[in-house]
C-alpha positions in Angstrom: -7.5 9.0 -9.6 -5.0 10.9 -7.5 -1.2 10.5 -7.6 -0.3 9.0 -4.3 3.4 9.3 -4.5 4.9 9.9 -1.1 7.3 12.6 0.0 10.3 10.5 -1.0 8.9 10.0 -4.6 7.8 6.4 -4.1 4.6 5.2 -5.7 2.1 2.9 -4.0 3.5 0.0 -6.1 7.0 0.7 -5.0 5.9 0.9 -1.4 4.2 -2.5 -1.6 7.2 -4.0 -3.4 9.5 -2.8 -0.6 7.5 -4.7 2.0 9.6 -7.5 3.5 8.1 -10.6 4.9 9.5 -14.1 5.8 8.0 -15.5 2.6 8.4 -13.2 -0.4 5.1 -12.0 -2.0 4.1 -13.2 -5.4 3.7 -10.6 -8.2 -0.1 -11.2 -8.2 -0.2 -10.5 -4.4 1.8 -7.3 -4.8 -0.5 -6.2 -7.6 -3.6 -6.9 -5.6 -2.1 -5.1 -2.5 -1.3 -2.1 -4.7 -4.8 -1.9 -5.9 -6.1 -2.1 -2.3 -3.6 0.5 -1.1 -4.6 2.9 -4.0 -8.3 2.5 -3.3 -7.7 3.3 0.4 -5.6 6.3 -0.5 -8.3 7.5 -2.9 -10.8 7.4 0.0 -8.3 9.0 2.4 -7.5 11.8 0.0 -11.1 13.0 0.3 -10.3 13.8 3.9 -6.9 15.4 3.2 -5.0 12.3 4.4 -1.9 11.1 2.5 0.3 8.0 2.6 2.9 10.2 4.5 0.2 10.8 7.1 -0.4 7.1 7.5 3.3 6.5 7.9 3.2 8.3 11.2 0.9 5.6 12.7 0.8 2.5 10.6 2.5 0.5 7.8 -0.4 0.8 5.4 1.5 -0.8 2.4 2.5 -3.8 4.6 -1.1 -4.1 6.0 -2.5 -4.2 2.5 -0.1 -6.9 1.5 -0.8 -8.9 4.6 -4.6 -8.7 4.1 -4.3 -9.6 0.4 -2.1 -12.6 1.2 -4.4 -13.7 4.0 -7.4 -13.6 1.6 -5.7 -15.7 -1.0 -4.2 -18.3 1.3 
C-alpha cells in the first residue's frame, strides 16, 4: 500500500474528516470513505496520479464520503 499523504501532509483519513456536510458524518462513514479513497488512490498510483492531481479537478475525499453515506442510508 502506498502512502497517499498530500503535498500539505494530510492523510486520506484527515482529508475525509475535513469534509463538511450539512449533517456531520458518523465515524463509521468516515472510516468507510477513507477505505474507499485509499483504494481509489492505490489504483490511481499505478497511473502516476496522486490525490493532489485529483484536487485540480474534483473533491475526491468528499465524493467518497458522499458515496459511502448514500450506500448506507
